[in-house]
C-alpha positions as CSV (number, residue, x, y, z in Angstrom):
1,L,-54.7,-33.1,44.2
2,P,-55.1,-30.0,41.9
3,T,-53.1,-26.9,43.7
4,Q,-54.5,-23.3,44.1
5,E,-52.5,-22.3,40.9
6,D,-54.0,-24.8,38.8
7,V,-57.9,-24.2,39.8
8,A,-57.1,-20.6,39.0
9,E,-55.7,-21.3,35.7
10,L,-58.9,-23.5,34.8
11,R,-61.2,-20.7,36.0
12,G,-59.4,-18.3,33.7
13,R,-59.7,-20.5,30.8
14,L,-63.3,-21.0,31.6
15,Q,-64.0,-17.4,31.6
16,R,-62.2,-16.9,28.4
17,M,-64.3,-19.6,26.8
18,K,-67.6,-18.0,28.0
19,E,-66.3,-14.9,26.4
20,L,-65.6,-16.5,23.1
21,A,-69.0,-18.1,23.1
22,Q,-70.7,-14.7,23.3
23,L,-70.5,-13.9,19.5
24,P,-73.2,-12.0,17.8
25,S,-75.6,-14.5,16.3
26,V,-76.7,-14.6,12.6
27,P,-79.9,-12.2,12.0
28,S,-83.0,-14.0,11.2
29,G,-84.2,-12.1,8.5
30,T,-81.3,-13.1,6.2
31,S,-81.4,-15.7,3.3
32,T,-80.4,-19.2,3.6
33,D,-77.1,-18.8,1.5
34,L,-76.3,-15.6,3.5
35,R,-77.0,-17.4,6.7
36,G,-74.8,-20.2,5.7
37,H,-71.9,-18.3,4.9
38,L,-72.4,-16.1,7.9
39,E,-72.5,-19.1,10.2
40,R,-69.1,-20.7,8.6
41,V,-67.2,-17.2,9.3
42,R,-68.8,-17.4,12.8
43,Q,-67.2,-20.9,13.2
44,L,-63.8,-20.0,11.7
45,E,-63.7,-16.9,14.2
46,L,-64.5,-18.9,17.1
47,R,-61.8,-21.6,16.3
48,I,-59.2,-18.6,15.7
49,R,-60.0,-17.3,19.1
50,Q,-59.7,-20.6,20.9
51,R,-56.5,-21.4,19.5
52,K,-55.0,-18.0,20.2
53,A,-56.4,-18.2,23.9
54,E,-54.7,-21.8,24.2
55,S,-51.5,-20.5,23.0
56,E,-51.3,-17.6,25.2
57,A,-52.4,-19.8,28.1
58,T,-49.4,-22.4,27.5
59,S,-46.9,-19.4,26.7
60,G,-47.6,-17.5,29.8
61,A,-47.0,-20.3,32.0
62,R,-43.2,-20.4,30.8
63,P,-41.8,-17.0,30.7
64,S,-39.2,-17.3,33.6
65,R,-37.7,-20.4,32.1
66,D,-37.4,-18.9,28.6
67,T,-35.9,-15.8,29.9
68,G,-33.5,-17.6,32.2
69,A,-32.3,-19.8,29.5
70,A,-32.0,-16.5,27.1
71,A,-29.6,-14.9,29.3
72,P,-26.9,-17.5,29.5
73,A,-27.5,-17.9,25.7
74,A,-26.9,-14.1,25.3
75,E,-23.8,-14.3,27.7
76,A,-22.5,-17.3,25.6
77,G,-23.0,-15.4,22.4
78,G,-21.1,-12.2,23.8
79,G,-18.2,-14.8,24.8
80,A,-18.2,-16.2,21.4
81,A,-17.9,-12.8,19.9
82,R,-15.2,-11.8,22.4
83,E,-13.5,-15.3,21.4
84,E,-13.4,-14.4,17.6
85,K,-11.8,-11.2,18.0
86,P,-8.3,-11.5,16.4
87,P,-5.2,-11.2,18.6
88,A,-3.3,-8.0,18.8
89,Y,-0.2,-9.4,16.9
90,Q,-2.7,-9.6,13.9
91,R,-4.3,-6.3,14.3
92,F,-1.2,-4.3,14.6
93,H,0.9,-6.4,12.1
94,T,1.5,-3.3,10.0
95,L,3.2,-1.4,12.9
96,A,5.9,-4.1,13.1
97,Q,7.0,-4.2,9.4
98,D,10.3,-2.8,8.5
99,L,9.2,-1.1,5.3
100,P,6.0,0.6,4.5
101,P,3.3,-1.5,2.9
102,G,3.3,0.9,-0.2
103,L,6.8,0.3,-1.3
104,T,5.9,-2.8,-3.1
105,L,8.7,-4.5,-5.3
106,P,8.4,-5.5,-9.0
107,Y,7.5,-9.3,-9.4
108,K,11.0,-10.2,-10.7
109,F,12.6,-8.7,-7.7
110,K,10.2,-10.9,-5.4
111,V,11.0,-14.0,-7.4
112,L,14.8,-12.9,-6.8
113,A,14.2,-12.4,-3.1
114,E,12.7,-15.9,-2.7
115,M,15.7,-17.4,-4.7
116,F,17.9,-16.0,-2.1
117,R,15.9,-17.2,0.8
118,S,16.0,-20.6,-0.6
119,L,19.7,-20.5,-1.4
120,D,20.3,-19.2,2.1
121,T,18.4,-21.9,3.5
122,I,20.3,-24.6,1.7
123,A,23.7,-23.3,2.2
124,G,23.1,-22.6,5.9
125,M,22.5,-26.3,6.4
126,L,25.4,-27.3,4.3
127,F,27.8,-24.6,6.0
128,N,26.8,-25.7,9.4
129,R,27.7,-29.3,8.6
130,A,31.1,-28.1,7.3
131,E,30.4,-29.1,3.9
132,T,31.8,-27.5,0.7
133,I,29.2,-25.7,-0.9
134,T,29.1,-25.9,-4.6
135,F,26.8,-24.4,-7.2
136,A,25.9,-27.9,-8.3
137,K,24.5,-28.9,-4.6
138,V,22.3,-25.8,-4.1
139,K,21.2,-25.8,-7.8
140,Q,18.8,-28.7,-7.4
141,G,17.7,-27.8,-4.1
142,V,16.6,-24.2,-4.9
143,Q,15.1,-25.5,-8.1
144,D,13.1,-27.9,-6.1
145,M,11.8,-25.4,-3.6
146,M,10.9,-22.7,-6.2
147,R,9.7,-24.7,-9.0
148,R,11.9,-22.6,-11.3
149,Q,15.3,-22.9,-13.0
150,F,18.2,-21.6,-11.1
151,E,21.0,-20.6,-13.1
152,E,24.5,-18.9,-12.3
153,R,23.4,-15.5,-13.6
154,H,20.9,-15.5,-10.7
155,V,24.0,-15.8,-8.2
156,G,25.4,-13.0,-10.0
157,Q,22.4,-11.2,-9.6
158,I,22.3,-11.9,-5.7
159,K,26.0,-10.9,-5.4
160,A,25.0,-7.4,-7.0
161,V,22.2,-6.9,-4.7
162,Y,24.0,-8.1,-1.5
163,P,27.7,-8.0,-2.3
164,T,29.1,-9.3,1.4
165,S,26.5,-12.2,1.4
166,Y,29.1,-14.9,-0.3
167,R,32.4,-15.4,-1.1
168,L,32.5,-16.9,-4.6
169,R,35.5,-19.0,-5.8
170,Q,36.7,-21.6,-8.3
171,E,37.9,-24.7,-6.7
172,K,38.9,-28.4,-7.8
173,N,39.4,-31.9,-6.0
174,I,36.2,-31.5,-4.3
175,P,34.3,-35.0,-3.8
176,T,31.4,-35.1,-6.5
177,F,29.5,-38.5,-5.2
178,G,28.6,-39.6,-8.5
179,D,27.2,-36.5,-9.9
180,G,28.9,-36.8,-13.4
181,R,31.8,-34.5,-12.7
182,K,35.4,-35.3,-12.4
183,K,37.2,-34.6,-9.0
184,S,39.8,-32.6,-11.1
185,E,37.5,-30.3,-12.6
186,Y,36.9,-26.8,-11.2
187,Q,33.5,-25.9,-9.6
188,L,31.9,-22.6,-8.3
189,T,31.9,-22.7,-4.7
190,L,30.0,-20.3,-2.1
191,E,30.8,-19.5,1.2
192,P,28.4,-17.5,3.5
193,V,30.0,-14.4,5.1
194,V,29.7,-14.7,9.0
195,G,31.0,-12.5,11.6
196,E,33.8,-13.7,14.0
197,E,31.4,-13.6,16.9
198,E,29.2,-16.2,15.1
199,K,30.6,-19.3,16.1
200,V,29.7,-22.5,17.9
201,D,32.3,-24.8,19.1
202,G,35.0,-22.8,17.7
203,R,33.9,-22.8,14.1
204,P,31.4,-20.3,12.3
205,H,27.7,-21.1,12.6
206,L,25.0,-19.5,10.4
207,S,22.0,-19.4,13.1
208,A,18.4,-19.0,12.0
209,S,18.3,-15.4,13.4
210,R,21.2,-14.5,11.2
211,L,19.5,-16.1,8.2
212,L,16.3,-13.8,9.1
213,E,18.6,-10.8,9.3
214,R,20.3,-11.7,6.0
215,R,16.7,-11.7,4.3
216,K,15.4,-8.4,5.4
217,E,18.9,-6.8,4.5
218,F,18.5,-8.3,0.8
219,R,15.0,-6.7,0.9
220,R,16.0,-3.5,1.8
221,N,18.6,-3.4,-0.7
222,L,16.2,-4.4,-3.4
223,V,13.8,-1.6,-2.2
224,N,16.8,0.9,-2.3
225,I,17.4,-0.2,-6.0
226,V,13.7,0.7,-6.8
227,K,14.1,4.1,-4.9
228,Q,17.1,4.8,-7.0
229,H,14.9,4.5,-10.3
230,H,12.1,6.3,-8.3
231,A,14.2,9.2,-7.7
232,A,14.9,9.7,-11.5
233,L,11.3,10.9,-11.9
234,S,10.8,14.7,-13.0
235,P,10.0,16.8,-11.1
236,P,11.8,15.2,-8.1
237,L,9.8,14.7,-4.9
238,E,10.4,16.8,-1.8
239,V,9.8,13.9,0.5
240,P,13.0,12.2,2.0
241,E,13.4,8.7,0.7
242,D,13.6,7.4,4.3
243,K,10.0,8.8,4.7
244,L,8.6,7.8,1.4
245,P,5.1,6.2,2.2
246,R,4.2,4.8,-1.2
247,W,5.7,5.0,-4.9
248,Q,4.1,7.8,-7.2
249,P,1.0,6.7,-9.1
250,R,2.8,7.5,-12.4
251,F,5.8,5.3,-11.4
252,N,5.4,1.9,-12.9
253,V,7.1,-0.5,-10.6
254,D,7.0,-3.3,-13.0
255,E,9.0,-1.3,-15.6
256,V,12.1,-1.2,-13.4
257,P,14.9,-2.9,-15.3
258,D,16.4,-6.1,-14.4
259,I,19.4,-6.1,-12.0
260,S,22.7,-6.7,-14.1
261,P,24.7,-9.7,-12.6
262,V,28.2,-9.3,-11.4
263,E,31.0,-11.3,-13.2
264,L,31.5,-14.5,-11.5
265,P,34.9,-16.2,-11.0
266,Q,35.9,-18.3,-13.8
267,P,38.2,-21.5,-13.6
268,P,41.7,-20.7,-14.6
269,Q,43.0,-21.6,-18.3
270,E,45.0,-24.7,-18.4
271,D,47.1,-25.9,-21.3
272,R,45.6,-29.4,-22.4
273,L,47.5,-31.9,-24.5
274,S,44.8,-33.1,-27.1
275,T,47.7,-34.8,-29.6
276,A,50.5,-37.1,-29.3
277,Q,52.7,-34.5,-31.2
278,E,52.0,-32.0,-28.3
279,V,52.9,-34.4,-25.7
280,L,56.3,-35.2,-27.3
281,N,57.1,-31.5,-27.8
282,T,56.2,-31.0,-24.0
283,A,58.2,-33.9,-23.0
284,R,61.1,-32.9,-25.0
285,G,61.2,-29.3,-23.6
286,M,61.2,-30.8,-20.1
287,L,64.3,-33.2,-20.6
288,S,68.0,-32.0,-20.6
289,P,69.7,-31.6,-24.0
290,K,71.8,-34.9,-23.5
291,V,68.9,-36.9,-22.9
292,S,66.8,-35.4,-25.7
293,Q,69.9,-36.3,-28.2
């Protein structure tokens, strides 16, 4: 059975239909063509009003449901907006940096810093395994990580920037494991410098935190080198170097000269016998006079 609300809705629709039917009629004194045009306009207007009344009747019965669904949607949208907000460690990232963002490094200095990071990573693994770190071992690893050539002069540049990072020596009788070298040949070896307190099971250990500190120290040294060239500008700045926010606009960072590598240890000069006569002369000098006669 229809409810009172349905009856009231039907009565309202009938009333609106009656109002739509009360359109002005076409005057009788007009011509046939004009009467036809006016009749078509009247029919179109009647259809438009009917469709408008039907759409209002159907949409008016669902306001509470639409508004009720819109509220959770708005709340969900607000929650999504709140979730898209970046975390604090990203929004305040610049406050946690050791160096001001304006003190950029030359490209060649950035490459050298990346070489030091790669070298420290490989040397740290070998050092913690108590292996002898030779340049031949770390060279291939650094080149694989950097996709660049890594030569001994780069080790000299690293030593010039960070003198206390490694101890460099020339040693021989090191196992070569089939790399084409003779065991009796001298090789350049590297030993990371660690403190006495940095030990694990009684032997020195290069931890991940120490690697990070060494990387930061290397970058600070690079920035200090650039500051020395920046201070040579005239007229000099009145801002202290430790409070310098950025380089001067007329200071071209990429024109800073390259770092001069320090001299690396060289293998000792050994007298090598190349001919049979030299062997006989050497052997004769080692024998006693009676035997040589």
